[in-house]
N, C-alpha and C positions, 0 to 999 in steps of 0.2 A: 699735707700740711708742711712737711719738710721741704718739698720742692718750692712751695710758695714762699716760705721764710728765706730760703737760699736765694731766690730771685730778688726779694726785697733787699737783702744784705748786699747783693751784687750791684743793684742800682744805687744803693746808698754810698758804697765805696768799693769799687771793683778790685782794689789792691788787697783786700782782706781775703786770706785763705779761709775756707769754711770746713769745719769738721763737725760731725754729729754721730759718728759710729762708735759704739762701745765694744766692738769685737776685740780690739786691743785697747788696753787701758790708756786713757788720754795722757797721763803723765809719761808713759812710754812713747806714745806717738809724738808728743811735744819735742822729744829729742831729735826727731826726723824733720821737723819744720824749720825752714830757713829762718834763722834768728833775726834777720833784717826785715822779715815780712810780718806784718801784723796778721792776726787770725781771729776768727769768730768761732766759738764752740756752742752749738745748740745742745743743751743737756738732754740726754735721752730719757732719763727718769722724769716722769711727769705725774702730776696729780690733777684732779678736776672734779667736776660734778655734772650730773645730768639734771635738767630742770625744764621749766616751761617759761616762755616769754610770749605773752599774749596767747595766740592760738598755736604757736609753734613750739616744737620740742627744741631744747637747746643742749649743746654739749660745750662746756667751758673747760678749757685746759690751761692750767697754770704753767707758763713757760719760763725758762731761764736761758738767756743767751749771754755768753761771756765774750766780751770784746777785749782782746789781749795784745800786748806788745812785750817783747823781751827787752831787758836793759842790762847794763853791766852789773856785776856783783857788788861793786864798791859803792853803788849809789845810796843816798840817804833818803829820808822821808820827803824832803823838798823836791828832789829830782823825780821821785816816784809820783809826787803830786802833780808836777808839771807834765809828766807822761800821761797821767790820767786826764788832765785837761786836753791834751792832744787827742786821746782816744774819744773823749766826749764830743769834741768838735768835729772829728773826722769820721766817726762811725756811729756813736750812740744817737746823737741828735738827728743826723741825716737818716738813720734807720727809722726813727719815730716819724719823721716827716714823710718818708716813703710809705710807711705802713698806713698812715692817715690817707694817702692818695689811692691806696689799693681798693678798687671797687669790690663790693660784696663782703668786706670784712667789718665786723662789729668793732667799734672803737672801745678800747679798754677805759675803765673809769679812772685808772691811775697807772702810772709807769713807775715802779719802784726800782731803785738802783742801790747797789752795794759796792764797796771797794774792799773785797776780801783779801786776806793774805794770799801769797802765791799758792795755787792749787795744783798746777800742772808741772811747774818747773821753778826752781829756786830763784831765777832771775826774771820771772814773769810778773807783769803789772797788768791789772785788769779792772774793768767795770762790769759787774754782772747786772743785766737788765732783766727784771721780772715783771710779767704782765699776764693778763688773762686773754686767751685766744678763744673767741666765742663763735660757734657755728650754729645756725638755725636750720632745722629740717622739718619736713611735714610730719 
């Protein structure tokens, strides 16, 4: 799943650095990311459910992907809102379109998004995309 998501993010916008490992806390890792480069973080903690779709077993995983950019500390809500608009246009919407084109993936019923306060670094601006990744098996 991680390699598939990474592949889709790269096709959507190859300039985004991708992180998903929790070995070292992400707020510590963020200090080592080039502040001029945007990044995507695939949350390692997941929740989901096992079920049945027709005659197939299904495994649905709720995923969270954070698309982030760094800004200057002095920015206000208007500047952060403009940065979120950039993130949405350059990464979030292209990711959704690339995901839809990926053969074999069940399409989510909805794509939820959030604009949380900085999570990884005080000058980080992000959009968190949440959706269900569904796999059907025999």
